[in-house]
N, C-alpha and C positions, 0 to 999 in steps of 0.2 A: 504494500500500500504506500501511498505518497501523501505527505502533508505539504500544503501550499500555505506559507506563513508570511504575513505582512511584516515588513521591516522598515523601521524609521528611527532615526536618532538626530538630535540637533546638529546642524551643519550640512545635512543632506538636502540637495535641491528638490528631490522628489522621493517619495517612498518607493519601495520595490517589493517584490515577492520572491522568496526563496523556496525551493522545493527540496524536501527531505524524504528519502526512501527508508521505510522501516519495515521490518518483518512483523507480521501480525502477531499479537499476543492476546490470548483468550481473556475476555473480561476487562480489557484495558479501557480506561477513560481517556478523554482528550488531555486532561491534566497530566496523567501518567505518561502519555506519549510526548508531551512537551518536555517533561523531565528527561525522557530518554534522548530527545534531540539535544537538549542543553548539556547533558552529561556525556554524550558519545559523539555528537556531530558538530555542534556549535555552541560553545559555552558563553557566547555573547548574547544569546537570545534572552530577552527580558520579558517577564510576565509576573503577575501577582498570584499568590497561592496561599495567603494566610488562613484560608479556610481550614487548612490542615493544622492550624494552631488554634482552633476553636473560634475563629473569626469568620463565621459563615458568610458567604456572599462575595468575598473579595476576588474570586476567580471568574467573574462574569466577563464574557467577551463574545464577539460575533463568530459563531461556528456554523459553517454552511449557510451564511447569510441570515442567521437567526440569533438574537441575543440569548445566551444560555450560560449555565454554570459549567465550567470545564470539568470540575470534579464529579459531576453527575451525568455527564454526557458520554454514552458508550460509543466507542469508535465503530464497533460492528454494526450497531443500529443505524449509524449514519451511512455506512457503505451499503447496507441492505435496503436503504430507502425507507426505513421504519421511523425516522425521526423528523419527518416533514412537518412544517408548521406554517401554513399560509398566513401572511401578515398583510394588513390593509395599508395602501399608500406608503409602502416602505421600500425605499431605494436609497441606501446609504451613499452619499455623495463621494465620488472618487473610488469606490470599491468596484472596479471594473475587470479585475483579473479573471480570465476564464478558467474553469476547472471542470473536471469530469467527476460528478458526484458519485458515480459507481466505483471509481478507483481512487479518488482523492478526497481529502478533507481540507477545506480551506478555513483558516483561522485568522481573524482580523480583530482590531481593537473595537471596543464598544463605541457605536456612533453617538453623535451629538455632544461629545466631550473632546477637548483637545488631546492629541497624542503626545505623551512625554517621550516614550521610547518603545518601539516595537508594539507589544500588546498592552502596554501600561498607559492608561489615560489619566488626565488630571480631573479629580473628582471634586474640586473646590466648588464649582457652581452647584453641583448636585447637593452637597452638604450645606452650602450657604442657604439654599431654599428650604432645606430641612430644618435648619436652625431658625429660619425666619418665622416659621409657624409656631415656634416655642413648644417643642415636643416634651413638655414637662407636666406631670400630673399635679394639679392644684386642687386639693380636696375641699369640699364645700362645708365641712364641719371639723371640729377638733378630732384628733386621733381617738378612736374608740378604745375601750378596754381590751376587746378581743380583735374584731375585724369589721370591715365595712361589707355588709352583705349585699348581694345582687340577685335578682331573679334569674332563673335558668335561661329565660328568653333574652334577657339583657346580656348575659354571658355569651350566648350563641351569636348574637349580633356583633358583639365586640370582637369575638374570635375571627371574624372575617377580615379584620384589619390589624390585629396585634401581632401577627406572625411575620411581618415584614422584616427582612434581614439586610435591607439597605444595599442590595447588590447593584442597583441602578439599571437592571435589565429593562425595566419598564421605561425608564428615562431614555435609554438608547433606542428602544423600539417605537417611541412615540413620535409620529410625524410632526406634531405641533411643537415639541421641544426642538426639533430640527429647524423649524421655520421661525419660531418666536423665542429668542434667547431669554425673554423676561418671564416666560411661562413657568409657574412653580413646579409643574410636573406631577405625574401620577402618585409617586411615593409620598411626597409632602402633603398632597391634598388628601390622600387616604388616611394619613396619620392625623391630619387636622380634623377629619370627620370622626375618627376614632375618639378623639377627646370631646367632640361635639356631642356624641351620643352616650358618653360614659355617665351614668347616673350619679357617680361620686364626684364628678368634676364641678368646680365652682363657677367656671367661666364658659359654659356651653354656648350661651347666646353670643358671647364675644368671639368664640371660635368660628361660629357660622358667619358672623359679620366680617371677620378678618379675611375670609376668602371671597367676599363679595366685591370683586374687582376684575377688570378686563383680563389680567394675567393670572387670575385664580380660577374659581369654579367655572366662569363663563368662557374660558379659552379652550376648553376641551371640545373636540369634534367627534368623540365617541367612535374612534376607529377600533377600540377594544384590543389593540395590540398589547397593552399593559396587562390585561387579564390573561392573555394567551401565553405570554412569556414568563409570567411570575412563577418561580420555583416553589412558592409557598401558597399558591392559590389565593392570593389577596385580590380583591376586586375593586380597584380604584375607580373604574368607570361607574360602578354601582353607587359608590359613595358620592361621586360628583353629581350623578343624576338625582340622588335623593336631596342633596344640598340645594340644587337648582330648583327642584320642585317645591321645597320648603320656602325658599326665598320668593319664588314666583307667586305662591299662594298668599304670602304675607303682603306682597305688593298689591295684589288684586283686592285684598280685604281693606286696604287703605284707600283704594280708589273711591271717589264720591259716587 
């Protein structure tokens, strides 16, 4: 099998693609294959893999033109055509290298974020938007003696959004993030909604209002790529839709 890998480092006029031939290994993931390339063929290859140090989500990259976690993506499934994932309005700029999906795996950096080196992208913008929504729990009452209880229904609803591992796969897959640099993005908005609906949160109304802006709830175009690529099944599009419905309802109620 052959890996087609995007290469770039400061000082290069244009990025390039290198091809590496590897013998197949049963059960191998893309991350393991990248380690083999780094250890036996080219030790200058750069990529992130802190997920192996319990920092889940750090190995997100573009694999066969889909944002995925390299540590969870099986090479065999890619070559057998079992890992296809159609995405809407998704065409990463500049990623034009041809490859044979039956014989080759193409690995590129996550879109919508600047490339630092090879497969490593600068995550500053992604985390700046995450910090902007103030992802800190603010309880509505003093600490109880034992715990703050919630109904099973509230727990189930929160579970849709609490499992995000901040891998930025949704950010890379979102066409709006590619077109509008100011858009907060699916991960930040899903987290904002998570605090909006938490019955223990003191600033639920403030959370909803903070996303009521052109680059917040209203910028989403519901391509649903965020939902499709999320490795933890978070549904940012659902959160955004509910927030917009709630805001629209309130605005109608205020009309004379």
